[in-house]
VOGUVO-23970 format. One record per residue (C-alpha): y, x, z; residue in one letter; residue number from 1. Coordinates in steps of 0.2 Angstrom, whole numbers. Layout:
+-------+-------+-------+-----+-----+
!    c2 !    c1 !    c3 ! res !   n !
+-------+-------+-------+-----+-----+
!     Y !     X !     Z !   a ! NUM !
...
+-------+-------+-------+-----+-----+
***
This chain:
+-------+-------+-------+-----+-----+
!    c2 !    c1 !    c3 ! res !   n !
+-------+-------+-------+-----+-----+
!   -77 !   130 !   -49 !   m !   1 !
!   -77 !   144 !   -39 !   t !   2 !
!   -93 !   148 !   -32 !   n !   3 !
!   -96 !   158 !   -16 !   f !   4 !
!  -105 !   153 !     1 !   a !   5 !
!   -94 !   147 !    15 !   f !   6 !
!   -96 !   151 !    35 !   s !   7 !
!  -102 !   139 !    47 !   n !   8 !
!   -87 !   137 !    55 !   d !   9 !
!   -76 !   132 !    39 !   t !  10 !
!   -90 !   120 !    33 !   f !  11 !
!   -88 !   112 !    53 !   m !  12 !
!   -68 !   114 !    53 !   d !  13 !
!   -66 !   107 !    34 !   v !  14 !
!   -80 !    93 !    32 !   l !  15 !
!   -85 !    87 !    48 !   f !  16 !
!   -68 !    85 !    55 !   e !  17 !
!   -65 !    72 !    40 !   f !  18 !
!   -80 !    63 !    44 !   q !  19 !
!   -76 !    64 !    62 !   d !  20 !
!   -59 !    57 !    60 !   s !  21 !
!   -65 !    41 !    50 !   l !  22 !
!   -80 !    37 !    61 !   l !  23 !
!   -68 !    35 !    77 !   r !  24 !
!   -60 !    18 !    69 !   n !  25 !
!   -77 !    11 !    63 !   v !  26 !
!   -83 !    -3 !    73 !   t !  27 !
!  -100 !   -13 !    73 !   n !  28 !
!   -91 !   -31 !    75 !   t !  29 !
!   -97 !   -36 !    56 !   f !  30 !
!  -108 !   -29 !    45 !   r !  31 !
!  -108 !   -36 !    25 !   r !  32 !
!  -126 !   -43 !    21 !   y !  33 !
!  -131 !   -30 !    11 !   l !  34 !
!  -134 !   -19 !    27 !   h !  35 !
!  -152 !   -26 !    29 !   q !  36 !
!  -156 !   -27 !    11 !   q !  37 !
!  -156 !    -7 !     8 !   i !  38 !
!  -171 !     2 !     9 !   n !  39 !
!  -163 !    15 !    19 !   w !  40 !
!  -179 !    27 !    18 !   k !  41 !
!  -177 !    30 !     1 !   q !  42 !
!  -172 !    47 !    -5 !   r !  43 !
!  -159 !    43 !   -18 !   m !  44 !
!  -150 !    26 !   -15 !   i !  45 !
!  -135 !    21 !   -25 !   g !  46 !
!  -121 !     8 !   -19 !   i !  47 !
!  -110 !    -1 !   -31 !   k !  48 !
!   -96 !   -10 !   -30 !   g !  49 !
!   -77 !   -14 !   -32 !   p !  50 !
!   -64 !    -8 !   -24 !   r !  51 !
!   -59 !   -14 !    -6 !   g !  52 !
!   -78 !   -23 !    -5 !   a !  53 !
!   -82 !   -11 !    12 !   g !  54 !
!   -92 !     2 !     2 !   k !  55 !
!   -86 !    17 !    14 !   t !  56 !
!   -87 !     6 !    30 !   t !  57 !
!  -105 !    -1 !    25 !   l !  58 !
!  -111 !    20 !    24 !   i !  59 !
!  -101 !    25 !    39 !   l !  60 !
!  -108 !    11 !    49 !   q !  61 !
!  -125 !    17 !    46 !   h !  62 !
!  -122 !    34 !    48 !   l !  63 !
!  -114 !    29 !    67 !   k !  64 !
!  -125 !    15 !    72 !   f !  65 !
!  -140 !    16 !    62 !   d !  66 !
!  -144 !    35 !    62 !   v !  67 !
!  -135 !    38 !    80 !   a !  68 !
!  -124 !    54 !    70 !   l !  69 !
!  -139 !    65 !    71 !   p !  70 !
!  -133 !    86 !    67 !   s !  71 !
!  -143 !    84 !    51 !   t !  72 !
!  -132 !    71 !    42 !   a !  73 !
!  -115 !    72 !    33 !   l !  74 !
!  -102 !    62 !    24 !   y !  75 !
!   -91 !    69 !    10 !   i !  76 !
!   -79 !    60 !    -3 !   t !  77 !
!   -80 !    65 !   -20 !   a !  78 !
!   -61 !    67 !   -20 !   d !  79 !
!   -59 !    78 !    -6 !   h !  80 !
!   -48 !    93 !   -10 !   t !  81 !
!   -64 !   103 !    -2 !   w !  82 !
!   -73 !   101 !   -20 !   f !  83 !
!   -56 !   110 !   -29 !   y !  84 !
!   -65 !   127 !   -26 !   n !  85 !
!   -85 !   117 !   -22 !   h !  86 !
!   -97 !   110 !   -31 !   s !  87 !
!  -108 !    97 !   -26 !   l !  88 !
!  -124 !   104 !   -28 !   l !  89 !
!  -117 !   119 !   -19 !   e !  90 !
!  -113 !   109 !    -5 !   t !  91 !
!  -127 !   100 !    -4 !   a !  92 !
!  -138 !   116 !    -5 !   t !  93 !
!  -129 !   124 !     9 !   d !  94 !
!  -129 !   110 !    20 !   w !  95 !
!  -148 !   110 !    17 !   y !  96 !
!  -150 !   128 !    22 !   k !  97 !
!  -139 !   124 !    38 !   q !  98 !
!  -153 !   110 !    41 !   g !  99 !
!  -146 !    96 !    35 !   g ! 100 !
!  -156 !    82 !    25 !   r ! 101 !
!  -146 !    68 !    24 !   i ! 102 !
!  -130 !    68 !    15 !   l ! 103 !
!  -119 !    52 !    10 !   f ! 104 !
!  -107 !    55 !    -4 !   i ! 105 !
!   -93 !    42 !    -7 !   d ! 106 !
!   -84 !    37 !   -23 !   e ! 107 !
!   -95 !    48 !   -33 !   v ! 108 !
!   -89 !    44 !   -49 !   h ! 109 !
!   -74 !    56 !   -45 !   k ! 110 !
!   -84 !    70 !   -47 !   y ! 111 !
!   -86 !    77 !   -64 !   p ! 112 !
!  -104 !    81 !   -67 !   n ! 113 !
!  -110 !    69 !   -52 !   w ! 114 !
!  -127 !    62 !   -63 !   s ! 115 !
!  -133 !    80 !   -67 !   r ! 116 !
!  -130 !    88 !   -49 !   e ! 117 !
!  -137 !    73 !   -41 !   l ! 118 !
!  -152 !    74 !   -51 !   k ! 119 !
!  -152 !    93 !   -46 !   n ! 120 !
!  -151 !    89 !   -28 !   i ! 121 !
!  -164 !    77 !   -30 !   y ! 122 !
!  -176 !    90 !   -40 !   d ! 123 !
!  -172 !   105 !   -28 !   g ! 124 !
!  -170 !    97 !   -12 !   l ! 125 !
!  -186 !    89 !    -9 !   p ! 126 !
!  -181 !    84 !     9 !   e ! 127 !
!  -163 !    80 !     6 !   m ! 128 !
!  -158 !    60 !     7 !   h ! 129 !
!  -144 !    54 !    -3 !   v ! 130 !
!  -134 !    38 !    -2 !   v ! 131 !
!  -119 !    39 !   -13 !   f ! 132 !
!  -106 !    25 !   -18 !   s ! 133 !
!   -97 !    21 !   -35 !   a ! 134 !
!   -85 !    10 !   -45 !   s ! 135 !
!   -96 !    -6 !   -51 !   s ! 136 !
!   -89 !     1 !   -68 !   a ! 137 !
!  -100 !    15 !   -67 !   l ! 138 !
!  -115 !    14 !   -77 !   d ! 139 !
!  -128 !    24 !   -66 !   i ! 140 !
!  -144 !    24 !   -78 !   y ! 141 !
!  -133 !    32 !   -93 !   r ! 142 !
!  -124 !    48 !   -86 !   g ! 143 !
!  -129 !    65 !   -94 !   e ! 144 !
!  -143 !    67 !   -83 !   a ! 145 !
!  -158 !    54 !   -80 !   d ! 146 !
!  -156 !    46 !   -63 !   l ! 147 !
!  -168 !    31 !   -69 !   s ! 148 !
!  -182 !    36 !   -59 !   r ! 149 !
!  -174 !    44 !   -45 !   r ! 150 !
!  -160 !    33 !   -38 !   v ! 151 !
!  -163 !    14 !   -32 !   i ! 152 !
!  -147 !     5 !   -35 !   t ! 153 !
!  -139 !   -10 !   -25 !   y ! 154 !
!  -123 !   -19 !   -28 !   s ! 155 !
!  -111 !   -25 !   -16 !   l ! 156 !
!   -98 !   -39 !   -20 !   p ! 157 !
!   -85 !   -45 !   -13 !   g ! 158 !
!   -87 !   -57 !     3 !   l ! 159 !
!   -94 !   -74 !     1 !   s ! 160 !
!   -87 !   -88 !     9 !   f ! 161 !
!  -103 !   -88 !    23 !   r ! 162 !
!   -97 !   -68 !    27 !   e ! 163 !
!   -78 !   -73 !    27 !   y ! 164 !
!   -82 !   -86 !    42 !   l ! 165 !
!   -91 !   -73 !    50 !   s ! 166 !
!   -78 !   -61 !    47 !   f ! 167 !
!   -64 !   -71 !    52 !   t ! 168 !
!   -70 !   -84 !    65 !   t ! 169 !
!   -84 !   -75 !    71 !   g ! 170 !
!   -95 !   -91 !    66 !   n ! 171 !
!  -113 !   -84 !    58 !   n ! 172 !
!  -124 !   -95 !    48 !   f ! 173 !
!  -139 !   -92 !    38 !   d ! 174 !
!  -140 !   -89 !    19 !   i ! 175 !
!  -144 !  -105 !     8 !   i ! 176 !
!  -156 !  -104 !    -6 !   t ! 177 !
!  -150 !  -110 !   -22 !   v ! 178 !
!  -165 !  -120 !   -25 !   k ! 179 !
!  -163 !  -129 !    -5 !   d ! 180 !
!  -147 !  -136 !   -10 !   i ! 181 !
!  -152 !  -152 !   -22 !   p ! 182 !
!  -165 !  -159 !    -8 !   g ! 183 !
!  -156 !  -152 !     9 !   n ! 184 !
!  -136 !  -151 !     6 !   h ! 185 !
!  -134 !  -164 !    19 !   r ! 186 !
!  -142 !  -156 !    34 !   p ! 187 !
!  -135 !  -139 !    29 !   f ! 188 !
!  -117 !  -145 !    29 !   s ! 189 !
!  -119 !  -156 !    46 !   q ! 190 !
!  -127 !  -141 !    54 !   h ! 191 !
!  -109 !  -133 !    49 !   i ! 192 !
!   -99 !  -144 !    53 !   l ! 193 !
!  -106 !  -144 !    70 !   e ! 194 !
!   -96 !  -126 !    74 !   q ! 195 !
!   -81 !  -129 !    62 !   l ! 196 !
!   -71 !  -137 !    49 !   q ! 197 !
!   -75 !  -128 !    34 !   p ! 198 !
!   -62 !  -134 !    21 !   l ! 199 !
!   -45 !  -127 !    28 !   p ! 200 !
!   -53 !  -110 !    29 !   l ! 201 !
!   -61 !  -112 !    12 !   f ! 202 !
!   -42 !  -116 !     5 !   r ! 203 !
!   -39 !   -99 !    13 !   k ! 204 !
!   -53 !   -89 !     8 !   y ! 205 !
!   -50 !   -95 !   -10 !   l ! 206 !
!   -34 !   -89 !   -11 !   q ! 207 !
!   -36 !   -72 !     1 !   n ! 208 !
!   -53 !   -71 !     8 !   g ! 209 !
!   -64 !   -61 !    -4 !   y ! 210 !
!   -61 !   -45 !     2 !   l ! 211 !
!   -62 !   -36 !    19 !   p ! 212 !
!   -45 !   -32 !    17 !   i ! 213 !
!   -40 !   -46 !    24 !   i ! 214 !
!   -41 !   -40 !    41 !   a ! 215 !
!   -26 !   -30 !    37 !   e ! 216 !
!   -15 !   -45 !    37 !   g ! 217 !
!   -15 !   -60 !    28 !   e ! 218 !
!     4 !   -59 !    21 !   n ! 219 !
!     0 !   -42 !    13 !   e ! 220 !
!   -15 !   -46 !     6 !   y ! 221 !
!   -11 !   -50 !   -13 !   l ! 222 !
!     0 !   -36 !   -14 !   v ! 223 !
!   -14 !   -24 !    -8 !   k ! 224 !
!   -26 !   -35 !   -21 !   l ! 225 !
!   -12 !   -31 !   -35 !   e ! 226 !
!   -14 !   -12 !   -30 !   q ! 227 !
!   -32 !   -14 !   -31 !   v ! 228 !
!   -32 !   -19 !   -48 !   v ! 229 !
!   -21 !    -6 !   -54 !   n ! 230 !
!   -31 !     6 !   -45 !   a ! 231 !
!   -46 !     1 !   -52 !   i ! 232 !
!   -38 !     1 !   -71 !   v ! 233 !
!   -28 !    16 !   -67 !   d ! 234 !
!   -39 !    28 !   -60 !   t ! 235 !
!   -59 !    21 !   -60 !   d ! 236 !
!   -57 !    19 !   -77 !   l ! 237 !
!   -50 !    33 !   -81 !   s ! 238 !
!   -63 !    43 !   -74 !   y ! 239 !
!   -76 !    32 !   -81 !   i ! 240 !
!   -70 !    28 !   -97 !   a ! 241 !
!   -57 !    41 !  -101 !   s ! 242 !
!   -42 !    30 !  -101 !   y ! 243 !
!   -26 !    36 !  -103 !   n ! 244 !
!   -10 !    29 !   -99 !   a ! 245 !
!    -7 !    20 !  -115 !   g ! 246 !
!   -25 !    12 !  -114 !   t ! 247 !
!   -22 !     7 !   -95 !   a ! 248 !
!    -7 !    -2 !  -101 !   i ! 249 !
!   -18 !    -9 !  -115 !   k ! 250 !
!   -30 !   -16 !  -104 !   v ! 251 !
!   -19 !   -22 !   -91 !   k ! 252 !
!   -12 !   -33 !  -105 !   k ! 253 !
!   -27 !   -39 !  -109 !   l ! 254 !
!   -31 !   -42 !   -91 !   l ! 255 !
!   -15 !   -53 !   -89 !   g ! 256 !
!   -17 !   -64 !  -104 !   v ! 257 !
!   -34 !   -68 !   -99 !   i ! 258 !
!   -28 !   -72 !   -82 !   a ! 259 !
!   -16 !   -86 !   -87 !   e ! 260 !
!   -29 !   -93 !   -98 !   s ! 261 !
!   -44 !   -95 !   -89 !   v ! 262 !
!   -56 !  -101 !   -90 !   p ! 263 !
!   -55 !   -94 !  -107 !   f ! 264 !
!   -63 !   -96 !  -124 !   k ! 265 !
!   -60 !   -80 !  -132 !   p ! 266 !
!   -54 !   -78 !  -150 !   n ! 267 !
!   -54 !   -60 !  -152 !   i ! 268 !
!   -45 !   -58 !  -168 !   a ! 269 !
!   -31 !   -69 !  -160 !   a ! 270 !
!   -32 !   -57 !  -146 !   l ! 271 !
!   -33 !   -42 !  -154 !   a ! 272 !
!   -15 !   -45 !  -164 !   r ! 273 !
!    -7 !   -51 !  -148 !   k ! 274 !
!   -11 !   -33 !  -141 !   l ! 275 !
!   -11 !   -21 !  -156 !   d ! 276 !
!   -29 !   -18 !  -154 !   m ! 277 !
!   -44 !   -17 !  -165 !   s ! 278 !
!   -58 !   -30 !  -163 !   r ! 279 !
!   -71 !   -18 !  -157 !   d ! 280 !
!   -58 !   -11 !  -143 !   s ! 281 !
!   -55 !   -30 !  -137 !   v ! 282 !
!   -74 !   -34 !  -134 !   y ! 283 !
!   -75 !   -15 !  -125 !   q ! 284 !
!   -60 !   -18 !  -114 !   y ! 285 !
!   -67 !   -35 !  -109 !   i ! 286 !
!   -84 !   -29 !  -103 !   y ! 287 !
!   -77 !   -13 !   -96 !   q ! 288 !
!   -66 !   -26 !   -85 !   l ! 289 !
!   -83 !   -35 !   -82 !   k ! 290 !
!   -92 !   -21 !   -76 !   d ! 291 !
!   -77 !   -15 !   -65 !   a ! 292 !
!   -79 !   -32 !   -57 !   r ! 293 !
!   -62 !   -41 !   -63 !   l ! 294 !
!   -69 !   -52 !   -75 !   l ! 295 !
!   -84 !   -62 !   -76 !   n ! 296 !
!   -92 !   -66 !   -94 !   v ! 297 !
!  -102 !   -83 !   -97 !   l ! 298 !
!  -115 !   -85 !  -113 !   s ! 299 !
!  -127 !  -100 !  -120 !   a ! 300 !
!  -144 !   -96 !  -113 !   e ! 301 !
!  -153 !   -84 !  -126 !   g ! 302 !
!  -137 !   -78 !  -133 !   k ! 303 !
!  -136 !   -58 !  -131 !   g ! 304 !
!  -124 !   -50 !  -120 !   v ! 305 !
!  -119 !   -33 !  -131 !   s ! 306 !
!  -101 !   -27 !  -130 !   t ! 307 !
!  -100 !   -34 !  -147 !   l ! 308 !
!  -105 !   -51 !  -143 !   q ! 309 !
!   -91 !   -63 !  -139 !   k ! 310 !
!   -95 !   -72 !  -123 !   p ! 311 !
!   -91 !   -94 !  -123 !   d ! 312 !
!   -81 !   -91 !  -107 !   k ! 313 !
!   -72 !   -77 !  -100 !   i ! 314 !
!   -68 !   -80 !   -81 !   y ! 315 !
!   -58 !   -70 !   -67 !   l ! 316 !
!   -71 !   -62 !   -55 !   e ! 317 !
!   -63 !   -71 !   -39 !   n ! 318 !
!   -53 !   -85 !   -35 !   t ! 319 !
!   -41 !   -71 !   -27 !   n ! 320 !
!   -37 !   -64 !   -44 !   l ! 321 !
!   -30 !   -78 !   -50 !   a ! 322 !
!   -17 !   -80 !   -35 !   y ! 323 !
!   -14 !   -61 !   -37 !   a ! 324 !
!   -11 !   -62 !   -58 !   l ! 325 !
!    -3 !   -78 !   -61 !   t ! 326 !
!    12 !   -87 !   -52 !   e ! 327 !
!     2 !  -106 !   -51 !   k ! 328 !
!   -17 !  -105 !   -52 !   p ! 329 !
!   -24 !  -122 !   -59 !   d ! 330 !
!   -35 !  -128 !   -47 !   i ! 331 !
!   -48 !  -134 !   -58 !   g ! 332 !
!   -50 !  -116 !   -64 !   n ! 333 !
!   -51 !  -109 !   -47 !   i ! 334 !
!   -64 !  -119 !   -43 !   r ! 335 !
!   -75 !  -114 !   -59 !   e ! 336 !
!   -70 !   -97 !   -54 !   t ! 337 !
!   -76 !   -99 !   -35 !   f ! 338 !
!   -94 !  -107 !   -41 !   l ! 339 !
!   -97 !   -93 !   -53 !   l ! 340 !
!   -92 !   -79 !   -43 !   s ! 341 !
!  -104 !   -85 !   -29 !   q ! 342 !
!  -118 !   -87 !   -41 !   l ! 343 !
!  -118 !   -72 !   -49 !   l ! 344 !
!  -115 !   -62 !   -36 !   n ! 345 !
!  -131 !   -68 !   -27 !   a ! 346 !
!  -141 !   -62 !   -41 !   g ! 347 !
!  -142 !   -79 !   -51 !   i ! 348 !
!  -143 !   -80 !   -69 !   e ! 349 !
!  -130 !   -93 !   -76 !   v ! 350 !
!  -127 !   -97 !   -92 !   h ! 351 !
!  -114 !  -110 !  -103 !   a ! 352 !
!  -123 !  -128 !  -105 !   p ! 353 !
!  -121 !  -141 !  -118 !   q ! 354 !
!  -116 !  -153 !  -104 !   e ! 355 !
!  -106 !  -149 !   -87 !   g ! 356 !
!   -98 !  -132 !   -83 !   d ! 357 !
!  -113 !  -121 !   -79 !   f ! 358 !
!  -133 !  -121 !   -80 !   l ! 359 !
!  -144 !  -113 !   -66 !   v ! 360 !
!  -160 !  -112 !   -72 !   k ! 361 !
!  -165 !  -130 !   -76 !   n ! 362 !
!  -149 !  -140 !   -67 !   i ! 363 !
!  -133 !  -143 !   -76 !   a ! 364 !
!  -119 !  -141 !   -63 !   i ! 365 !
!  -100 !  -151 !   -66 !   e ! 366 !
!   -87 !  -145 !   -55 !   v ! 367 !
!   -72 !  -155 !   -49 !   g ! 368 !
!   -63 !  -164 !   -37 !   g ! 369 !
!   -70 !  -177 !   -24 !   k ! 370 !
!   -68 !  -190 !   -36 !   a ! 371 !
!   -78 !  -181 !   -49 !   k ! 372 !
!   -91 !  -193 !   -60 !   s ! 373 !
!  -108 !  -188 !   -66 !   t ! 374 !
!  -104 !  -193 !   -83 !   s ! 375 !
!  -104 !  -175 !   -91 !   q ! 376 !
!  -119 !  -171 !   -85 !   v ! 377 !
!  -131 !  -189 !   -83 !   k ! 378 !
!  -140 !  -187 !   -98 !   e ! 379 !
!  -146 !  -170 !   -91 !   h ! 380 !
!  -164 !  -171 !   -83 !   k ! 381 !
!  -158 !  -161 !   -66 !   n ! 382 !
!  -140 !  -160 !   -62 !   y ! 383 !
!  -127 !  -158 !   -48 !   l ! 384 !
!  -109 !  -162 !   -45 !   v ! 385 !
!  -100 !  -148 !   -35 !   a ! 386 !
!   -86 !  -157 !   -28 !   a ! 387 !
!   -71 !  -151 !   -20 !   d ! 388 !
!   -63 !  -159 !    -5 !   d ! 389 !
!   -78 !  -165 !     4 !   i ! 390 !
!   -86 !  -161 !    19 !   e ! 391 !
!  -103 !  -167 !    17 !   t ! 392 !
!  -109 !  -176 !     1 !   g ! 393 !
!  -125 !  -187 !    -5 !   i ! 394 !
!  -137 !  -189 !   -17 !   g ! 395 !
!  -132 !  -176 !   -33 !   t ! 396 !
!  -115 !  -173 !   -26 !   k ! 397 !
!  -114 !  -158 !   -16 !   v ! 398 !
!   -99 !  -150 !    -7 !   p ! 399 !
!   -93 !  -135 !   -17 !   l ! 400 !
!   -88 !  -126 !    -3 !   w ! 401 !
!  -107 !  -125 !     2 !   l ! 402 !
!  -112 !  -113 !   -13 !   f ! 403 !
!  -102 !  -100 !    -3 !   g ! 404 !
!  -117 !   -98 !     7 !   f ! 405 !
!  -128 !   -92 !    -6 !   l ! 406 !
!  -128 !   -73 !    -1 !   y ! 407 !
+-------+-------+-------+-----+-----+
***
């Protein structure tokens, strides 16, 4: 990279014009739940999440509406042509000299020396506050420089069903904790039913409501979701895991095999033969796809989660992926995928139980349709049936859609 100072005019022309063009289209009508959970006073904040989850909008909303566009704040994106000739550290240093004290850096994983230069910014510019976004697949704490004591990291998943309702209907509901569901699911459900009918909207959410790109059109959503998947594998993972074109093709084939079979009980040896990979490569790619928020893995309680540990089951990360990657998704798989996704996104630890589909703390959860019985979990001391196609439940039978209010 060329190392030269730039004039204030050039700085304003190139970077501020880019920032201002983005901010003109940013509204404050809907905010992701993570906004109020972030401690914005921290000196260095990392926001990870899948493509399309709203990381850029979250940052720009904070810049425009919370800090109110002060002259000390600047937004940049790490794949801007500016960085063809300038380093991130150089840009931050010159911005600091001009009075800059807040720097927002989008898609930091696309900058080759991100960890070392972020560390240098943190250590060398003590009054500078940095907020950066990155792909879900980026391990912020395993870069070439140690950021573990410097950065506070937050994860932004796709929309919960609760957020989807707010985003598409304007109806706002409180978050429900999983520990409150067994004893209070009926009043929770009835309160929501006073404002809308959840089941038709739930069907739409399962198919095309997980990412905020739904605002760009329902008919185009699945096509755009396929583009997101391709960009994650072809671009994000190529930056982070040094994929080449041949590797990307193999990873997509692996994703396709899993998508057709979820919930998938992996036979690693068979997968390796089918895809002409080594067993270690199959394990590596599965966990990279997990980190990139394209897969979820489920293991028994007490079982390790290393990249050489075979999970008990593999799921797609969200139900929309099933509609984008397969022709006729199985409704049973969709239901399980939804529940696991919502639980994990809410930060809840989930394991594969001996009885039922999921084990959450000491509660076994069986997933099914409205006629689902308790036969598979009734021997468990604490259990719930997450039943689809019902508006309200009774006793241990809970509406499946209600688990979409956990975050």
